[in-house]
C-alpha positions, 0 to 999 in steps of 0.5 A: 499499499502506497502512502503519503501526504498532501499539502495544499498551498495554493489560493489567492490570500484575498483576505490578505491582500494586498500582501498576498498580491506579491507573495503566497501567504504560505511563505509569510513568516510566522514568528521565526519560520514560514507558515508553510513550515507549520503545516509541513510539520503535521505530515511529518509528526504523523510518519510520512516521508512521501508528500505532494505540495499543491500550489500555483505555477507561478509559486512553485520556483519559490517553494522549491527554493525554500523545500527542494526535494524534501532532502532537507527533512529526509522526505520525498517532497514532489509538486503538483500545480493547481493554477486555478482556486477551484477548492480543495477537492480539486487541489487533491484531484491535482495532487493525486494525479503527480503522485497517487496514493492508496490512503493519504492525509491531506492538510491545508497549507494555512492549518497549525496543530500543537500538542504532543497528545493528538500527534500520538493519537494520529498515526493510529488513527490514520492506520485505523482509517477504512475510508475517511476520517475528519477532524474537529475543535470546538469553536466559539464562532462556529458559523465561520466554518464548516461544522460537523454533527454527532450523537452522542456514540460520535455518529456523524449526523451532519455536515453543514459549510458555515450554517445560518443557525447554530448546529453544532460548535464542532468545527471541521479543521483542514485536515483529513484522511482519504483513501483511494475512493477519493477521485471516484467520488471526486468525480460525482460532485459539481461545483457549488454557486462559488464555482468551487468544488466543495469539501463538505460535498466530497465528504458526504459522497463517502456516505457519513456512515463510512467517515469517522469523526475525531475531535482533537480536544482540549489540550491541542492547540489549533489555529486557521492562519487565514487572516491578519489577526490569526497571523498574530495570534499564532505568531505570539502563541508560537513565541511564548512556548518557545521563550518560556518552555525553550521548545521549538514549536513545529520545525521540520528539521528537528522533527526530521532530526529526532526521527532519524530521518537525517544525520546529525552531520546533514542537520549540522551542515543546514544550521551552517547554511543559515548561520546568523538566522533566529531560526538557526540559533533556536535550532542549536538548542537541540544539541545542548 
């Protein structure tokens, strides 16, 4: 079985204009590292080493300049082009044309998840997923998200995109697990009024009784880094954790080293390459 991860980094980032008129939002720094490092870390912490990044053609060279072929992180990183922002399912389908998987995790490039307890469970959830799994977090403003309603046994009753009236406070976060049935289900859905393929429609194609729901829990921090305020809040969170606890938050280089995917020699070589940066100084603490 071929397994892997898909990292969606396309879109126009219209909520962050004018900044995103000249730079892809996933390349903007969140405290001491680019946003894409945080979402990439989710896949690395899931134990996945075969990864496909989806972006627009105009941004591909910038992502390659930053991430290369994944060698710095001990992974195999490929790129797929999505020239029009036609929705999450469309981006996934573009990735699967480049790199076909029997089962895979998809992460949105602006998602941030931090919490050891969650990641100790994620690999098990991935292994146990037969068809599809979704993840949620309780929020105060569910009307701004796609939400999932479940019964007392955690069976999914309904999935609604940005409900006008209260249905549930469980927001579906940008983390999904799908099996190889994805493509056949994608072929069955049509664009919404927004002229995009909606992820909620795709999930429903699996039949909700086949979809597993996982709440990431109170001990896990989740941010959707899609607005200026989200950028600020996430940066402050990362700064607080790193300064008070002396820990690095979502560093793909640290994860790769701790997973033994790269050697200490390779790690040191990278540190020398970025010598003088705050990120390099923070990474040096790993050896202390």
